[in-house]
C-alpha positions in Angstrom: 15.0 -154.6 95.7 18.1 -155.3 98.2 15.5 -156.2 101.1 13.7 -158.5 99.0 16.9 -160.3 98.0 18.2 -160.4 101.6 14.5 -162.1 102.7 15.1 -164.6 100.0 18.2 -165.5 100.8 17.4 -166.3 104.6 14.6 -168.2 103.8 17.2 -170.5 101.5 19.0 -171.2 104.7 16.7 -173.1 106.6 15.5 -174.9 103.5 19.2 -176.0 103.0 19.6 -177.0 106.7 16.4 -179.1 106.4 17.7 -180.9 103.2 21.0 -181.5 104.7 19.3 -183.3 107.6 16.7 -185.2 105.9 19.5 -186.3 103.2 21.6 -187.6 106.1 19.0 -189.5 107.6 17.6 -191.1 104.6 21.2 -192.2 103.3 21.2 -194.4 106.5 17.6 -195.5 106.3 18.5 -197.3 103.1 18.4 -201.1 103.4 22.0 -203.0 103.7 25.1 -202.7 105.0 27.8 -200.6 103.4 30.5 -202.8 104.1 28.6 -206.1 102.8 28.0 -203.8 99.8 31.4 -202.6 99.2 33.3 -205.9 100.2 30.7 -208.5 99.4 28.8 -210.7 101.4 31.3 -212.9 102.8 33.3 -210.2 104.7 33.7 -211.2 108.0 32.5 -209.4 111.5 36.1 -207.9 112.0 36.6 -206.9 108.4 33.3 -205.1 108.6 34.3 -203.5 112.2 37.5 -202.1 110.5 35.7 -200.6 107.6 33.1 -199.0 109.7 36.0 -197.7 111.8 37.9 -196.1 108.8 35.0 -194.4 107.6 33.5 -193.3 110.8 30.1 -195.5 110.5 30.9 -196.9 114.4 29.9 -193.6 115.7 26.5 -192.9 117.0 24.4 -191.1 114.1 23.9 -187.7 116.3 28.0 -187.9 116.4 28.1 -188.8 112.6 26.1 -185.9 111.9 27.7 -183.5 113.9 31.5 -184.6 112.6 29.6 -184.2 108.9 28.4 -180.6 109.7 31.7 -179.5 110.8 33.2 -180.8 107.9 30.5 -179.4 105.3 31.2 -175.9 107.0 34.6 -176.5 105.7 33.8 -177.3 102.3 34.7 -180.9 102.8 32.3 -183.7 101.6 34.5 -186.4 102.7 35.8 -189.2 100.9 34.1 -191.7 98.6 33.9 -195.4 100.2 33.6 -196.8 96.8 36.4 -194.9 95.0 38.4 -193.8 98.0 38.5 -190.1 96.7 37.4 -186.8 97.5 33.8 -186.3 97.1 34.7 -182.7 95.7 37.0 -184.2 93.1 34.4 -186.5 91.8 31.8 -183.4 91.8 34.1 -181.6 89.8 34.5 -184.2 87.3 30.7 -185.3 87.3 28.6 -182.1 87.3 30.0 -180.2 84.4 28.2 -183.2 82.0 24.7 -182.6 84.1 25.0 -178.6 83.7 25.3 -179.1 80.3 22.8 -181.3 79.5 20.5 -180.1 81.7 21.1 -176.2 80.2 20.7 -177.7 76.8 17.1 -179.3 77.7 15.7 -176.4 79.3 17.0 -174.1 76.4 15.1 -176.3 74.0 12.2 -176.4 76.3 11.9 -172.8 76.7 13.0 -171.7 73.1 10.4 -174.0 71.7 7.9 -174.1 74.5 7.0 -170.7 75.0 6.5 -169.7 71.4 4.3 -172.7 70.7 2.0 -171.7 73.7 1.7 -168.3 72.6 1.0 -169.2 69.0 -1.5 -171.9 70.2 -3.3 -169.0 72.4 -3.3 -166.9 69.7 -5.0 -169.3 67.3 -7.6 -171.0 69.6 -9.2 -173.8 68.6 -7.6 -173.8 65.5 -6.0 -176.5 63.5 -2.4 -175.6 64.8 -3.8 -175.1 68.4 -4.7 -178.9 68.3 -1.7 -179.8 66.6 0.3 -177.9 69.3 -1.7 -179.2 72.2 -1.8 -183.1 71.1 2.0 -182.8 70.8 2.1 -181.4 74.3 0.2 -184.0 76.1 2.1 -186.6 73.7 5.4 -185.1 75.2 3.9 -185.2 79.0 3.0 -188.9 78.2 6.2 -190.2 76.9 8.5 -191.8 79.7 12.3 -190.4 79.3 13.7 -193.8 79.0 11.4 -195.1 76.5 12.1 -191.7 74.5 15.7 -191.7 75.0 15.9 -195.6 73.3 13.9 -194.8 70.9 15.8 -191.8 69.8 19.0 -193.5 70.1 17.6 -196.5 67.7 16.5 -194.0 65.2 19.3 -191.5 64.9 22.4 -193.7 65.6 20.9 -197.3 64.0 18.1 -196.5 61.6 20.2 -193.3 60.1 23.8 -194.5 60.2 25.8 -193.5 57.2 23.1 -190.6 56.7 24.0 -187.0 57.3 21.4 -187.3 60.0 23.0 -189.9 62.2 23.9 -188.8 65.9 26.1 -190.4 68.5 24.3 -192.8 71.1 26.7 -192.3 73.8 29.6 -190.4 75.4 30.6 -186.9 75.7 33.4 -187.1 72.8 34.1 -189.1 69.9 37.0 -191.9 70.9 40.5 -190.1 70.2 39.6 -186.5 70.5 40.5 -184.6 73.7 39.3 -181.4 75.2 42.6 -179.9 76.5 41.8 -177.8 79.3 42.2 -173.9 78.7 44.6 -173.4 81.4 46.8 -175.6 79.9 46.4 -173.7 76.4 47.1 -170.4 78.3 49.7 -171.7 80.5 48.1 -170.8 83.6 49.5 -172.4 86.8 48.1 -173.4 90.4 48.6 -175.9 92.8 46.6 -179.1 92.6 44.8 -178.8 95.9 44.0 -175.2 95.7 40.8 -173.6 95.1 41.6 -171.8 92.1 42.9 -175.2 90.2 39.6 -176.9 91.3 37.3 -173.9 90.0 39.6 -174.0 86.6 39.3 -177.6 86.3 35.2 -177.6 86.8 35.1 -175.0 84.1 37.4 -176.9 81.7 35.3 -180.1 82.2 32.4 -177.8 80.8 33.4 -179.2 77.3 31.4 -176.5 75.5 32.8 -173.6 77.3 36.3 -175.3 77.2 36.3 -175.5 73.3 34.9 -171.9 73.1 37.7 -170.3 75.2 40.3 -172.5 73.3 38.8 -172.0 70.1 38.8 -175.6 69.1 36.0 -175.9 66.9 36.1 -179.8 66.3 35.6 -180.3 69.8 32.6 -177.7 70.0 30.9 -179.6 67.2 31.5 -183.1 68.4 30.2 -182.0 71.8 27.2 -180.6 70.4 26.3 -183.6 68.6 26.9 -186.0 71.6 24.4 -183.9 73.4 21.7 -183.6 71.1 20.0 -187.0 71.3 19.9 -186.6 75.3 18.9 -183.1 75.6 15.7 -183.8 73.3 14.7 -186.8 75.2 15.1 -184.9 78.6 13.3 -181.9 77.1 10.4 -183.3 75.9 8.3 -183.3 79.0 9.3 -179.9 80.3 9.0 -178.6 76.8 5.3 -179.6 77.0 4.6 -178.2 80.4 5.6 -174.9 79.5 3.9 -175.1 76.3 0.6 -176.1 78.0 1.1 -173.3 80.8 2.3 -170.4 78.4 -1.1 -171.1 76.2 -3.3 -171.3 79.7 -1.5 -168.1 81.1 -2.0 -166.1 77.5 -5.7 -167.1 77.2 -6.4 -165.6 80.6 -4.2 -162.6 80.2 -6.0 -161.9 76.5 -9.6 -161.7 78.5 -8.4 -158.8 80.6 -10.0 -155.5 80.3 -6.7 -153.7 79.7 -5.8 -155.7 76.8 -9.4 -155.1 75.2 -8.6 -151.3 76.0 -5.4 -151.4 74.1 -6.7 -152.9 71.2 -9.6 -150.2 71.3 -7.3 -147.5 71.5 -6.1 -148.6 68.0 -2.5 -150.0 68.7 -1.0 -152.6 66.8 -1.9 -156.2 67.7 1.6 -157.1 67.8 2.5 -154.6 70.3 -0.6 -155.3 72.1 0.5 -159.1 72.3 3.8 -158.6 73.4 3.9 -155.3 75.7 0.7 -156.0 77.4 -0.3 -159.4 77.1 3.1 -161.7 77.0 4.8 -159.6 80.0 1.8 -160.0 82.2 1.5 -163.7 81.3 5.3 -164.3 82.2 4.9 -164.9 85.7 3.4 -168.3 86.1 5.6 -169.4 82.8 8.8 -168.2 84.8 7.5 -170.4 87.9 7.0 -173.5 85.8 10.5 -173.1 84.2 12.3 -172.7 87.9 10.4 -176.0 89.0 11.7 -177.5 85.7 15.1 -177.4 87.0 14.5 -180.3 89.4 12.6 -182.4 86.8 16.0 -182.1 84.7 18.1 -183.3 87.6 15.5 -186.4 88.4 15.5 -187.1 84.3 19.2 -187.1 84.3 19.4 -190.3 86.4 17.7 -192.3 83.7 19.2 -190.3 80.6 22.8 -190.2 81.7 22.6 -194.1 82.2 21.0 -194.4 79.1 23.7 -192.5 76.9 26.5 -193.5 78.7 27.1 -189.9 80.0 29.1 -189.8 83.1 27.3 -187.1 85.1 26.0 -186.3 88.5 22.7 -188.6 87.8 24.3 -191.9 86.9 26.8 -191.5 89.6 23.9 -190.9 92.2 22.3 -193.8 91.2 25.4 -196.3 91.3 26.1 -194.4 94.8 22.9 -195.5 96.2 23.4 -199.0 95.0 26.6 -199.0 96.7 25.6 -197.3 99.7 28.3 -194.9 99.5 27.1 -192.5 102.1 29.5 -189.6 101.3 28.6 -189.5 97.6 24.8 -189.7 98.3 25.2 -186.5 100.6 27.4 -184.6 98.9 26.0 -184.7 95.4 22.3 -184.5 97.1 23.1 -181.5 98.5 25.1 -179.5 95.5 21.7 -180.5 93.9 19.5 -179.2 96.1 21.5 -175.8 96.6 21.8 -175.5 92.7 17.6 -175.8 92.7 17.4 -173.3 95.8 19.6 -171.0 93.6 17.7 -171.4 90.7 14.7 -170.3 92.5 16.1 -167.6 94.0 16.8 -166.2 90.4 13.3 -167.0 89.5 11.9 -165.1 92.8 14.2 -162.3 91.7 13.1 -162.0 88.2 9.5 -161.4 89.5 11.0 -158.0 90.4 11.5 -157.1 86.8 8.5 -158.8 85.3 6.3 -157.3 87.7 6.4 -153.6 89.0 4.0 -154.3 91.8 6.7 -156.7 93.8 9.1 -153.9 93.3 6.7 -151.4 94.9 5.9 -153.7 98.0 
C-alpha cells in the first residue's frame, strides 16, 4: 500500500511540471498585448514599455519562466495585472465557491447516477430501463448553458411566489452576511500569515462556515442558491455515471461467480451488493474521477449564468484581459486539484480490488 502510494505521488510530479510549462506557454500565445488589453488601444509605446517593465513582461520568455518557477516554489503566484492584488488572495476568495458548486454537483451525480444505473441493469429492457437510458441520453445531449437558462427561467421566473421558487443568482441573499468562524470564536492571526489565509479559505466555504457557527439561516440560504447551478452542472456527469454503472453491472452479472453465488441459494440482494456491485465499481470510480475535470470545465459557463464569483468565471475574465498571473495561478491550482482527486481514485482501487493490494 505504501509503495503504491509513493509511486502514484512520484508520477504526479512530472504531470504537474508539464502542466506548469504548457500553461505558461499557452498564456503567452494568447493573441493580444496585455498592455493594450488593460490600458486600452490608445496606450502609447512609452506607457506600454513601463507597464511591461513593471510586470516583468519585457524579459525573455525563458527568464520569465525561471522567475515564475522560483516564485511558485515559494508559494507565490504573483500579483494580478488587472486587480493589482496577490493571486493567492483572489484564489482564497474565489476557489471556495467553485469547490462548493463542484462538490454538490458531484454528490448529485453520484447519489442519483449510480442507483439509476444499477436499477436499470437489474431491470434490463424493461420500461424503467428505457426511461433511465432515455433520460441519460437526454442529459448528455443538453448543453450546460441552455439547461442553466431553462432552470433559471422555470424556478426563478415562472414559479415566483410559490414554495418552489429558487434564487437564480449569487451565493447569498442581499443583506445576509456569513460571519467568519474565526471571528465568532475569537481566533486571531496576522493578516499575512499562512494560518490566516487557511482560516479565510474555510470561512469562504459558506456551507462549512455556517455549520461551524450554527448560522442556520445562512446555511439554508447558501444551499438554496446552489441548487440551480448544481443541477445544471451535474446533469452531464449524472448521465455518464448512470450509463457506465449500467454497462458495468450488466457485464458483471454475466460472470460465472455471480451465477455460482445464485446457485448456492444466496439471497439476491446479497449477490447483487456483495458480488456484483463491488466488482462493477472500478470503471465507475474511474469515471467519477474524470468528472472532476468536467465539473471545472462546466463551472466557467455555470458560474457566468448564475452570477457566481468562482474560479471559472474569474479565469474566463482573466483570459479576456490577458492577466497572465491569474491564468497561470488558477490553472495550476485546478490542475493540482484534479491530480489529487485522481490520486484518491487510484488509491481507492486498493480497497475495491484486493488484487491490486497484492501487487
